C-alpha positions, -999 to 999 in steps of 0.1 A, spaced: 0 0 -2 11 36 -6 28 52 23 12 84 38 29 115 53 31 128 87 12 156 77 -18 135 67 -17 119 99 -17 155 119 -48 164 93 -68 137 108 -96 149 132 -88 141 169 -120 117 168 -104 98 139 -67 99 155 -83 87 188 -103 58 171 -75 46 154 -51 45 187 -81 27 205 -84 0 177 -46 0 176 -52 -13 215 -78 -36 212 -65 -53 181 -92 -46 156 -68 -23 134 -42 -48 128 -50 -80 144 -26 -75 173 -36 -59 200 -17 -34 227 -2 -9 201 12 22 216 2 54 200 34 59 185 32 23 170 0 32 155 11 65 139 39 44 123 14 21 110 -9 46 97 23 65 79 36 30 66 5 26 46 -12 0 69 -48 -9 62 -74 9 82 -105 -7 78 -104 -18 113 -98 14 126 -128 35 108 -156 20 130 -166 -18 130 -190 -29 102 -195 -67 106 -192 -87 75 -221 -103 59 -230 -138 78 -203 -128 103 -206 -142 139 -220 -121 167 -187 -100 177 -194 -100 213 -198 -137 214 -169 -144 193 -144 -125 212 -154 -137 245 -154 -173 232 -119 -167 217 -104 -161 254 -124 -187 270 -149 -162 289 -181 -172 269 -211 -181 292 -236 -204 280 -256 -177 264 -229 -168 243 -219 -205 233 -257 -209 224 -256 -177 205 -228 -192 184 -242 -225 178 -274 -209 167 -256 -186 139 -234 -211 128 -266 -235 122 -284 -209 104 -262 -183 91 -226 -190 89 -208 -185 53 -210 -215 33 -171 -219 33 -170 -227 71 -175 -261 83 -210 -268 98 -197 -295 122 -175 -292 153 -159 -325 144 -140 -302 116 -138 -274 134 -150 -255 166 -175 -230 170 -147 -204 185 -127 -207 152 -157 -209 130 -169 -174 146 -131 -161 142 -131 -172 103 -163 -155 95 -149 -120 108 -127 -122 77 -155 -111 56 -139 -125 23 -143 -158 5 -116 -180 0 -119 -178 -38 -108 -143 -34 -79 -151 -11 -46 -143 -27 -26 -155 4 -31 -166 41 -4 -167 63 -3 -175 101 23 -162 122 28 -164 163 24 -136 186 49 -149 214 18 -150 240 4 -184 226 -17 -170 202 -15 -164 163 -24 -136 137 -40 -151 104 -31 -125 76 -55 -126 46 -46 -107 14 -74 -102 -13 -68 -110 -51 -90 -80 -60 -79 -51 -38 -51 -42 -14 -74 -45 17 -59 -69 41 -78 -90 66 -65 -101 101 -79 -122 129 -66 -135 159 -63 -173 164 -64 -182 200 -42 -214 199 -23 -241 181 -59 -259 181 -73 -233 163 -43 -231 138 -47 -268 131 -81 -266 124 -74 -238 98 -46 -259 84 -71 -287 78 -98 -264 63 -73 -256 37 -66 -291 30 -86 -313 4 -78 -349 22 -81 -335 57 -114 -318 49 -127 -353 35 -112 -373 63 -130 -350 92 -161 -340 78 -188 -362 89 -212 -368 63 -212 -370 23 -232 -338 24 -208 -320 43 -181 -331 25 -200 -321 -10 -207 -287 2 -171 -277 15 -157 -291 -19 -177 -267 -36 -168 -239 -17 -130 -245 -19 -121 -258 -54 -125 -240 -88 -156 -249 -111 -130 -272 -129 -123 -290 -94 -88 -278 -88 -80 -262 -54 -78 -227 -55 -44 -210 -59 -38 -196 -22 -3 -188 -9 -6 -205 28 21 -204 50 24 -212 89 54 -200 111 68 -222 136 62 -211 173 99 -211 181 107 -175 186 143 -180 172 128 -197 141 127 -169 114 118 -188 82 82 -206 70 85 -241 86 51 -252 71 37 -247 37 6 -265 29 -4 -273 -5 -43 -272 -9 -46 -308 -20 -21 -329 1 -13 -341 34 -32 -357 64 -55 -343 88 -42 -330 122 -66 -339 149 -71 -309 172 -64 -316 209 -87 -294 225 -118 -307 246 -151 -295 231 -181 -287 254 
């Protein structure tokens, strides 16, 4: 993205600057929270995507945001969990699995916040944050817009990895109907996997290279270790 000038930052209204700073603190601006005002300013000047700091507009068919955030940190009450299950059964995007044997409600709800279908993804890269969580960054084929979501743990990463992998999706899907539905959403009309650059970086803070690149049609399913309620 094109860089911005210091003058452009200074010309922003106080309200807009506070909104960017607040979204940098919460994580909605970049996908990683606890940014200082100086870091938000640097992000703005560097040309970073500002969609998350202009006020929240939920993507079509996205899960309820409050329930999603509470679930992602293990603080969801029964009513939050029921809300997510109801959303997933009735309104979840078609490219997201319906079954918890493939993906938990929390991960499904997080992915729904991306607001872009896989057929329009150019790349999807997952990087560790150093606290056990991971940031998933999606770039679009159609625009310069970048989407970021926060995956809470390695189990969520495994579930996302399996979603990219045709063999894994088929192994984990509980029914023929589910397998066929996901197949339609993750391949081209000719039946070929979407050409998405997908990578997962290791959790070792000393590792600087990508240690896992997953071809869309190969590999075996990773079985998540978390216990579902």
